[in-house]
N, C-alpha and C positions, 0 to 999 in steps of 0.2 A: 228429214227430218227436222224439226227446229230443235234448236235449245229448250231444254224446264230448263224448270227452279226445283230447286230440294225440296220443296214440301209439296211440289209438284209431285215430283220422281217418288218420295217417301209414301203422299195419298195412293198414286197408281201400286205400288211395291205393295201393301195391305189391305186393298180397296175388300175382295172377298176371300182372306187369311182368317181362316179358324182353327181354334187349338186342337191337335193330336188325339186321342185317342190316351184316356183316363188307365192305369195302374198302381195297384197295391205296392208298397216298397217296406223296405223294411225302415224303422227309424234314423242306424247308424252309416244306410246309404242314400239320409235321404238329403245331406247339404250341398246348397247350388237347386236342388229341385224347387219346382215351380210347385204349388198345392192345387190340388185341383179341387176339394172341399175346405170349407172350415173347419177347424181345431176346435172343441169344446172338452174344459175342462172335466175330466173324469170323475174328478175327486175335490175335495175341499184342501187348500194348502195355506197354513200348516190344517193341520184337521183339527188339535186342536192349540188351546192357551201352552206356549211353550217360552221357555229361556234363552233367552239372547246371550247370555252370559253363566260364564262358570262363578258358582258362590252360593249363597241358602235362599232355601225358598222362604220367606216369612209374612207377617202382617204388616202392613205398616204401622197397624197403631199401635202392634206391639216397642218399635223403637221410634214413637216419634220421641222421647226424652232421651237422650246417648252421653253417658255409654250406658245400652244395657245389653244385657243376657240374656242369654235363649238356651232352651235346654234342643239336644241333636238326638230326634228320635227317629232317623233314616236317609237314603240317600235315594238318590236319581238321579243315575245314569242316562246318556240317551241310549233310547231303546227300551230301558227298563224303569218306567215308570212309577215314584212310591202309593203303594195302593192305601194308605191310610189316610187319615186326616191330619192340617197345622189346626189347632187349639190356641189359646194363651200361651203367651211364652213359647213356644216351642216354633222350632226352625229345620228345616229339611235341607242338608247339603245337595246339591241340582250341580249340571254339567249344562253347556250349552247343545239347543236341541231339545230336551225333556222334558214332558211334560209337567207343568206348574199344578202340583197338588190342590187338592180338593181345601180350603179352610186359608190359604197363601194367596195375598193380592199382589206381592213384589217381591222383587231381586236384591237381595243385599249383595253388590261383589265383593269376590273373598277379598282384595287389596284394602276392605275399612271392616277389615275382623278381623279379631285376635282369637284364636283358638285355647281352647284347655279343656283334650280329652274330647267328653261329649257335650261339652262346653262350649260355647261362641258368643263373646260382647263384640253388638254393634259400634262402630266408633262413629257410622256417618248416620243421619236417619235417612229415609224415600218417602217418596209421593208414592199414593195405589197404582198398579200399570208400572213400576218400575222394570225396564227393559223385561215385558212382557212383551211374547207377542200372542196377539190375538188370534183368535181361531180366523182363518177366513182373510188374514193380513195381505196375503199372495191374493190369492182368487177362491171364487166358489164353483162347488163343484155346478158345471150344468153351462157354467161360464166360457159364452164365446169369445175366444182370444187371439188365435191368428187365423187373419181373411183367405179364403177363396184367393188365386192370380198371386200373393205371395213368392217372392221367392227365397225359399229359404235359407238364413242363415246360420251361425255357428250360435246367436242369440234365442234362437226358431229353436233349435233346436234341445236345447238344454231348458225349454219352456216345455215343449211337448213331452219330451221326457218326464220332467213334473206333472205335468196333467194322464200319466199314468199311459200316455198312448208306446204301443210298442211299434206300430205300423203307419203308414200317412200315404195316403191316394193324389198322387201325383201325375202330370201330365209326362206322357212320353219323351224320351231326350228327342230331339230332333237329326234324321241321319244325314248329316252333309258331306256330302261326294266331292271333293276339290281334283281341280283339272288343269296343271301346269299346263303352257302350250307355247312350242320354237323350238326350231333348231340350235338355235344359243345354247341353250339352260342346259345343265349337267349338273346331277346329285350332287351335293355335299360330302366329299370325302375324294371322289373323283378326279381325274385331270383334264380341265379344258384345256380346248384346242385353243389355235390362237386366233380364233375368231370367239370364243365362248364366255361363258359368263357363272355362274355357279345360284341354283335356286335357291333363293331364299322366301319368297311370297307363300309356295303351299306350306310351308311349314309358318311362316307367321300366321296367314289368317287358321289352322289348323289349330293353332293354341286357341284362337281368337276362337272359333267354334268353342272347344272346350271351356272357356272360360264363360260362355254365354248359356252353356248349362246342352251342348247338342254331343254326339260322339261324329267327329273327322272319319271321311270314307279316305283310304288317298289313293285313286285314280293315275298316283304317274303324272311322266311329262307325253304331251302328244309330240311330235314332230309335225311338222306345217304340209301336210297333204291332208287334203280331203278324206281318203282313207283311215286312214290314223285317226285324227278325230270323230268320224263315227263311229270306229269300234270301240272307243272311252267314254265315249257320249251316251251308247247304246251300254256301257257295262254300269251305268249310274244308275239307268230303268232297270238293269238284271238287282243289282242291289237291295232294289227299293228304296233308291234314295229319298227324303222327302225334297230336299234342295239340292240342288248341282250348281257351283261356284269353277266358273274358269276361268283362268287368268290369263291376260291379256289374249290379244289376239280379233280382239272387237273395235279395233279403230277403221282403217279407211285404206290402209297400206293395199298393196297387189297381193301381200302370205299373210297378211290380216282375214283370216277364213274361217273364223266360227261362226260368226252369225249367220253366213252362208247354210253351214253345214248346220246345222242350230234346225233351220228354218226346213234343210231339209228331212230333218226325224221330226217335222212335227210342232215345231215351237209355233206357241203366238206371240208375240213378240207385244211386251205392254209400252216399255219406252225405250228409247237408247239416244245419249248424247245427252249429259247436263251443263247446266250453263253454273257448274262449278270448276273452284281452281283447290289443289288438284282432283283431278276425275273423271273431268268432261264426260269420254267415250264410256262411261255405265251402260251398263243393259240391262233387260229383266225383260223376263215371260216367264212360258210353261210347258212342259212335253204332258199331256193329260194333268195328271197328281205332283210331278216335280217339277217344284218352283227353280227356277234357272235366276242365277243372278251373276254377269259379264262381271265382271270385276279387271280393270286397269293394267299394264304389264309393268310400268311401273312401280318398284317397291311401297315407296309412300303413298302414292295412290291407290293401291290395292287395301291398307290400311286403313288409308282416313273412308275410305268409302264400307270398309267393314265394318267403321265406327259406327256410322251414318246410316245404312242399309240394314249392311248384314243379321248386328244388334238388336234391331226391332223384328225383324222380319222372324227371326230365330224366336224371341222373347214374343211375339204374337203368335207364332205355334205351339207354344209352350203355356200360354193362357195368360203369361203377367201381368199385373197390369202395373207399367212399368212404362211413362212418359218418354216415347222416342228418343226424343234430344232433353236431357236437363245443361242449361244453361246458367249459368254462373255471372258475378260480375269481376272485371279487378282494373286498379289503374294501367296506363300504359307506363314501364317502364323508361322507354322511350320512342321519342313518335315515330309513325309511320305513314307511307306515302295516300295518297286517295287509292280508289280501287277501281278496275275497268266494270265490264259488262258481268261479269262471274263473282257468284259469290265467292269469295274467299276462307281456305283455312288455316293459319300461319301457326307452324311450330313456334311453338317460344319455353321459356323459363317462366316458374311463378314462385316468385318468395313475397314474404311479407317484411312491412316496413315498420317501425320501433314502435309502430299505433296499431300493430296488426293487422293491418285495410294487406290484402292480395296487388301483387304486384308482378305485372308479367310482361316481360322481356322477347322480344322477335328473335329471332336466329337473321343473319344479315343477311345469309345464301338460305333460298327453299326451292333448290331441284328437288325436284319429287323422287331422284336417284337415288335420293341420301339418306341410309338408313341411318346413318350414326349421329344425325341431328334428331330423327324422327324418337330413338331410343334418349338420347339426351331432354330432349322434352315432355314437358306435364302439362302441356297444355296445348287448343288451336285458339286463337283468337278468330272467332269468326267477323269477316268483312263480307258488309250487305252488299251487294250491285250499287256502282257506283258511291261509294262511301267518300266522303272529301279526307284528305287528307289529318289525322289526327293528332294531337301533341305528346309529349308525355305527362304523366297527372291524368290524364284526360282518361274517363271509365270507358272498359268495352265489355263486349259479351264474351265469354268463353266456352270452351267446353277441357274439361282434364281429362285426361287419355286414362283414368283410371276407370279401367267400364266397372266394376263391382260396386 
């Protein structure tokens, strides 16, 4: 099978993906969830003209000439409005958030007054509407404020609460089964043999799945035998996973058995092998309703491919209206060589010059086994196939590694 481009692979991966079913969830558990239906305001905010400051509710005309002394006829703390009306020469002591009494049309802040018993002297004049929040300043009842398909963040949660929504309808979290493969792997905390390494991919990908709104299911490590792989793959189906992510074993070596075993379990292959670096042996398909994404075994390759393919798959399953790849640009901090026929994703540090321009500098070593470099990186420089050498100062496209 010939190498295909990243864009073609992404199009095939998402071609027939539909959002999962929806569920009603408490607002307190909605952070990071994708909204299935738009949210409309259930009230007007603020529901009344309110004071924006501590001070005195007054008639602006009464203090057009200062100093001016007014009679204090009452008090209006937040949650307890003054029931009377402010007449000529009168004022009401008021606090932030309290309703502005009838008759008053401005707030005189307390710093601009002198009080003597039940009388207050205005030291500054104010215009009508001074520090008065009009009813509906923020939003009005029935207004659509949060669209369906938005992945909710802390700002959305605060707004939804102010709109008086105790629950929201969200798309169910995708269940993502993660299977590491290879006789060379042992879990963190175990003592590796002389020819073994510590498994890291499954932990990184599980955390990535959580960051993308999914629920990871750890299938453990499968030995390099067809029987062991078949048992683990069957477990993913039993667990009703929406996505099965395999790690390693999808290349062309004698011990790379994953694709054959998946095929024996009924997988329909969508594609295999991408014209990209790192991540060439990426594989995708499905076993019935279970989407399958076979990530490379090299740690950096698996994480880069998660960013490029697993993230858009999970967000599409959740109905999120988010572009698969949000490209930015930055100036090169150091020159980079010409590229070959594969699209290249180069780990780099991101900084800013004195003018505030983003500057991206590639790490010298880009081996796909180097997790420390991946952690130190802020972004990936994206190099198209056959891109010519680029000098320091040239503008290049980048992908930030902060997935939220």
